[in-house]
N, C-alpha and C positions, 0 to 999 in steps of 0.2 A: 518884582524881586526875584522870583523863582527863575523867570527866564533870563534875567541878567547873569545869576547864578551858575546855571547851565551853559550860558555862551563863553564864560570865563573857562568853565571846564573842558567845553570843547577846542576852545583856543589853545589851552594849554596842553591837552592831548596831541592835537596837532602839531604843535611845537616839539613835544616829546617824540613823536613819530619820526620827526625830522631829525631829530638830534642823535637818537640811538643808532642810526644809519651811518653816522659820520666816523671815519677811521680814527680821526685823533680822539674822539671820546671812547670808542671800543677799545682803543689802546689804555686808557685808564680803567680797568676792570672794576676797581671799587666804586668809581663814580658812575660807570656804565649799569652796573648791577642795581645802584640805588635809582637811577632814572628807569630802568626797565620795570622795576618795583612799583613806583610812582604810575608808569604807563598801565600797568597792568591793574591797579586800583581804579584808575579814571574809567577803563573801558566798559564796565556795565553801565556806568552813569551815562557814557557818551551814548552808547548803543539805544538806551531808553530814550533819551532826549531825542536822537535821530528817528525814532519810531513814532514818537511824539509830534514833530514837526512835520513828518512826512502825511501823518495823519490830517493834520492842519491843513497841507496843501492839498490833499485829496478832497476835503470838505469843500475847499474853495473851488475846485475844479467842478465837483457835484452840483454846486450852487450856479455856476455858470452855464452846466448843461440843463438847467432846469427851464431855462430861456428857449430851449430848442424844442419845438412842438413834439417831433418823433423820438427826442431821447428823455422827455421830462419824467415819465412814468419809472423807467429805470435809475433815472437821476434821484429821484425821490427815495427810492429803496435803499440805493447806496448811501445817500446822506442820512438817513436814520439809522442806518448800520455804523457808519463813521462816529457820529455824534453820541452813539451809545457806547463807543470805546473810550471816549475822552474822559470820562470820570476815573476810570481804572488805570488808564495812563498816567492822570495827573497825580492819583495816590501813590504809583508807583515811584514818580518824580519825587515827591514828598518823602518817601521813606528812604529814597537813595541820598538825600541830604540831612538825614537825621544824624546828630552827633555819633560818631563811632567811638564804641569802647577801646580805648587804646591797648587793651591787655588781650584783645580778640586773637591775634594772631601768635599769641605765646603758647608754649607748651606749658604743660600742668603738672602740679604735684597732687595726686589723688590719695586722699586718707580714707580708711574705712574703720570705724569701731563700732564694736557690738555695745549696745545699749541695755535696756531691759530686756529681761527675759531669759537669762543664763545662758546655759549651752545651746539652746534653740536660737538665742540671738546670734551667737557666734556661727552657728550651721547658716543661718541666712546671711550673714556677713559675708560667707566664704562663697553662696550663690551670688551674691552682688558683685564680688571681686571676679566671679567668672564670667558675670554678664558683661562688665565694662572690658574685660580681656577679649571676649567674643567681638564685641563692639570694634576694639582697637584692630583685632585681626580683618574684620568685614572692611575697615578704611585704611587698611595697609599703613595703620599707625605703628610706631616704635613703643613697646612698653617694658619699663625696666623697672624690677624690685629694689626698692631702697631699704626696707625693713619689714620682719614678719613675726608678729607673735600668734602662733597657732596653736589650737588646743588639742588635747588627746584624741579628741574625735574628728579631728580635721577641722574645726570652726575656726574663726577668725577673732581673736581678742583685740588685735589693732595691725593694720597692715598700711605702708605707705610705698606708693610707685610712682613713677614718673610716666607720662604719656606724651610722645613729642610727634609732630606732623604738621599738615596744613590745617590752621584754623581750629585747633584742638579746644582752646579755651572757648572759642566762640559757640563752640557745639555742644561743651559739656558743663559750662559755668551753671547752669540751672539745675544740676543735680545736687548741688549742696544743699543738706537739711538732712531732716529726721524722716527714714524709710520705714514704713511699718509692714509687718508681714502677719497674716492670718492663717493659720493651717494648723493641722494636726500633727504633734511631733511623732516621729517613728519610736519613740521611748514610752510615748503615752498609751498606756493599756485602754482608759476608757475612752478613747477616742474624741475627746473634747478638743474643741478649738483652742489654741493658745494665741494670745497677741505678742509679739517681741519686736523691738526696734533696732535699728542700725543707724550709725550717724555717718553721713558721707562729708566730706569737705574735698572742693575743688580748688586748687590756689593757683594762681598764674605764677610760672617760673620766672624767676629775674635773673637779670644779668648782674656780674660783680660790680658793675660802676654804678649801678642804682641804689644799691644799698650798702652804705658805709658802715662796717663793724670794726670797731677798734678791738685790738687785742686784748685791751684791760678789761672789755666789757665781756668776756666770756671766760668760762672755766670749762677746760677739757679734762674729762675723767676717761681713763680707758680700763678695760675690763675683759674678762674671757667670755666669749659667746657662749650661750646656753640654747639648748634644742628643749623637746617637748620634756615636761617635767623638770627641768632646770638642769638636766645633764649636759657636760660640757662638749660641745662640738668641734672645739678648737683648742690646740695645747699652747697657745701664745694670746698674749692680751689684744685681741685686734678688735673688738667692740670698742665704740666710741659712744660718749654721752657728752653733749655740750649744753651748758648752760648760759644763756645771756641772760647777765645780772642785772642789768636796768629793766628789762621787760618781766624778767622771770619764766620766760619760756625755757622748756628743756626739750632737747631732740636726741635720740638714740639711733643709732645705726650699726647693725652687726651683719649684714647681708654678706658683706664681702670676707675674702679670709685676710686682705689686707687692710691695716690699720689706716694707712693712707687713704685708700679708696673709701674706707666707711667715714673718715673724717670729712673727706671732700662731699659726700652724698648728705652727711648732716649737716653740713654748712648750707647746701643748696635748699635743703628742707628749711632751716632755720631764716634764710634769708626770703624765703617765699612767704612764711608765716609773719615775718615781720613787715614785708610789704601790704600783705593782706590787713594786718592791725592797721598800718598807716593808712591804708585806703578807707578802712571802716571809721575811723577817726574824721576824715575828711567829709566822708558821706553822712556823719549822725546829724548835723545841723538840717540837711536837706531831708532826711528820712524822718526827721521830726516832724516836718509839715507835710510831707507827701510820700507816703509807702505806695511803691511800685506794685501794680496788679500782680504780677508774676512771683513776687516774693523778694523778701531782702536778702537771701542767700545765707540768712541766721542760722547756725547749725542746730539751734534749738526749734526751728520751725518744721512742723510735720508736714511733709510735702507730697507723699505718695504712700498708697496703701496697695500691697501685694495680697490679693486674697485668693488662696489656693482652690477651696472647695468650689468656687465659683469659676475659676480660671479668669478671674478678672484684676485688672490695674486701674487705680484711679488715681489721677494728678489731682490734687485739691486745689492747687491755686488757679486753675483754669476750668475745674469741673469736667475734665476729660476722662471718660472711662472706655477702656478698650477690653475685650474679652479675647485676648491672646496672651495669657500669661507665659506659657512655653515659649513662644517666639521672641517676647520682649527679654524673658532671662537668659535667652540664647542669644542676645545681643542686637536683636532687630529693634533699635530704639528711634530709627527716623522719625516715625510718626509723632511720637511724643516731643521729641526735640523741635522738628517743625512747628507743631502747634504752639510750643512754648516760645520760640523765637517770633512767629507771628503775635502771639498775646503782647509779647513786649514791645514790638514795632507800634501795633495799635496804641498802647498805653502812652508811648513817646510821643505820639500824633496827637494824642487827645492833649496831653500836657504842653506841648508847643501851642496848640491853638488856644489853650486857656491863657497862656503867658502872653499871647499875642494881644 
């Protein structure tokens, strides 16, 4: 079954390689781009399968060389080496055939909200916002503010941003959940360690055609934008509040000076939240029977602790502890993200084997 599937992928890849070079297909830019995208998606699987078949061919050659007296010893060493590579190559092929998350290539809506801990939670929320902003800069991703509710101390009550670029959701989707901080607040005279929490939500951003919102299902209110302490920052009613009546979801946006732009951003957030709600409902039955090892993405799930006195970051879902707090808060998230992706792949492989 594994070989048959990869043979089909290689044949399709070869067909696409020929097709995308044809002048008549290049002339149809929409179709050409579509075929190029499919070709690019198949390339990692084709490369891995060709490496696997090349190794199998070299194993057969080494076995034939065993019959030659003057080559037998060298052939035996080569055979042992090549056969040792097979399990890892086969595992790689299985991972490449795992069902892909259809949202992995989407841009995201990032939401950060202060939880328990008062001002300290807000200040840590600001630290997390900086962490994700620095990560986006490192990866040449575009980050855009949608709405922000900032405290007088510079902390975050609630912020909503969009992050766009290559495979953003696939890399950041496991950031959803409760982030806990343990540190001595600068305002604490006795030097006691406080524990505060911040909730992060990572939502895939959806296109207009995927979520149909009827005009009669929403109520739009406009009001004057406000800054720290409630002071007005605009002289016109540019801030927008959209209420989705069937679900009860409420979205506000006041980042732009234009009411039209704020409404557009608020609708993008609303669609992403509705899409996430729809996904959660579909996954509920499956989750009741099997909870993923990496985590459900539930906003109430505690996923990570940042301990300042020890310079430690611990991801509780996979038991990973790193003593590089400063680097992580500066946006160096790859080690954590890669470990989470590997754990997710391993869990999917186990589930696949059990179902078989």
